[in-house]
N, C-alpha and C positions, 0 to 999 in steps of 0.2 A: 698658341693653339691648344685647346683642351683635348681630353681623351675622345670626346664625341666627334670633333672635327678630324682628329688624327685617325680614328677608326674609319670615317667616311673616305678620307683620302687614301688610306691603305686599301680599303675595299675596292675603290676605283682602280688603283694600280693593279690589284689582283685580277680584276675583270679584264683589263687590257693584256695581261700576261698569261693568265691561266683559264679565263672564262668563268662562267657562273657555276657550272656543275662541278668543276674540279677544284674550286677554291674552298679551303677549309677555314674554320675559325682560327686555327693555329697559323695559317698563312697570313691572315689579316693582322693578327696580333704581332707576328714577326715583322711585317712591313711597317706597321703603324707605331711600334714601340710601346704598345699598351699591354693590357692583360685580358685574359679570357672573360673575367667577370664584367669588364667594361662593356662588352657586347650586349649582354643581357640587361645591364643597368640602363644603357643609353638607347638601345634599339629593340630589346625584347628577344630577338633571335638573330642568328646569322643570316637567315633568309630575308628578314625584314631589313637588315643592314645592307645586304647585297642588292635587294630590290631598290632601296633608296639610292644606293651607289649607281645602279644601272640608270635610273631616271636622271640623276645628275650628270652621269657621263654622256648620255645621249643628248641632254640639254647643252652641256658644254661643247660637245662636238658640233651640233647643229648651229648653235649660236656663233661659234668660231667661224664656221663656213659661211653661213647665211648672213651673219651680222657684218662681215667684211665684204660681202658680195655686192658689187656695184651692178645693180640690175638696170642695165642701160635701156632695155626695151621698155616701152611705155604701155604696151597692151598686156592684159592678163595672161594670154597664152604664151607670149614671149617671156614674161617673168617666170611662169611655170616651167617652161623649157629650160631656162638658165638655172633656176634653183635646183631642179631635179638633176640636171647635168652635173652641177657642183656636188650634190650629195652622192649620187651614184658613183661618180668618178673618185670619190674619197674612200669608198669601201675597201680597196686593197690596203690602205694605211691603217684601217681600224678593223681588220678582218676578225680578230678574236672578239671584239666588242659586238660586231654584227652577229656572230654565232651565239654570243652570250644572250642576246635578246630572246632567241628561241629557247635556250636553256632555261631562262627565267620564266618564260610563259609555261613551260612544261612543269616547273616546280610549284606553280601557283595552286594547283589542285584544290584542296579544301582549305585554303588559307584566305579567308575573306579580307584580312588586313592588307595582304599583298595586292589583292585584286583592287581594293579601294585606293591604294597608292597609285597604281597604274591608271585607274580610271580618272583620278584627279589630274595626273600628268597628261593624259590623252585630251582632256578638255582644254588645257592650256595649249597643247600642241595644235589642236584643230583650229583654235582661234588665231594663233601665231602664223600658221601656214596660210590660212585664208587672208590674213592681213598682208602677208608678204606678196601674194599673187595679186591681190586687189590694190596694193600700194596705198594702204590706209593704216592708221595707228590701230593697235590691237583693240583699244576701247571702242572703236567705231565699227567693229565687225558685229553684224546682227546675229541673233541666235540662228536664224535661217541660214546665213552664210557659214557660220561655224559648223552647224550640223549637216549642211549640204556640201558645199565646196571644201570646207576644212576636213570633214570626214572622208571625202573622196581622196584628198591629198594624203591624209594620214594613212589611209588604207593602202595607197601605192607604195609607201616606204617599206613595210615588211614584205610586200610582194617582190619588190626589186631586190631586197636583201636576200630572200630565199633563192631567187633566180641567180644572183651573184654567187651564193654559196654552192649551188649545184653545178652551174656552168658559167664561170666568169666571162668567158669570151662571147657568149650570146645574150648576156643580161642586157635589157634595154636601158638606154640612157634617156635623158629628158627630150632629146630631139626625136627619138623614135616614139616615145610615149605621146608627144605633142602631135606627131603625124597620125598616130592611132586615134587620138581624140578628134582630130579634124576629119578623119575618115568616118568615124562614128556620127559626126554631125553632118555628113554628106558634103563636106567641103573638099575641094580638090586636094589630094594628098601629095605633098612635096616629098621627093626622095629624101630619106634620112641621111644626114651627114655622118661620116665615119667617126 
């Protein structure tokens, strides 16, 4: 593994233990076994490295959860409910990374390169989330599905993360969100399961 990969792995470890705002370049170097100059050489800045690490950490986490998730329900609403339940219920184990998402957004400010990294990842995430709920390969998701259903699903993730950080006991899970969507559609709302 070269310095570039070592830095990325070290930055991911720091995100999980210290968060985005509290991680220093020296922290990353200490964990990765590299040197300070490597950060600038390979990533341009500590912020660019941390943003890349955040994107990869979120991707690793969601792939681990949803990739191994056996979505037994055959209807899109059922798959949505199961996927969101799995994601939301995992927040306690990745608490620091959940908080780091908001720290990363606050650091973007006037950094167009960081914004571009996140925008690129969001496109992939919208497509993947829509594919999961529709039970189709990513390549079969239409632009309308990506920018409609996928955007709706992606928007729900930071919302549930924020609610979890503020009041973990009352943050909604997939079952409650599915009940809310059914209510919005005028369907009879089933009582949410605990």
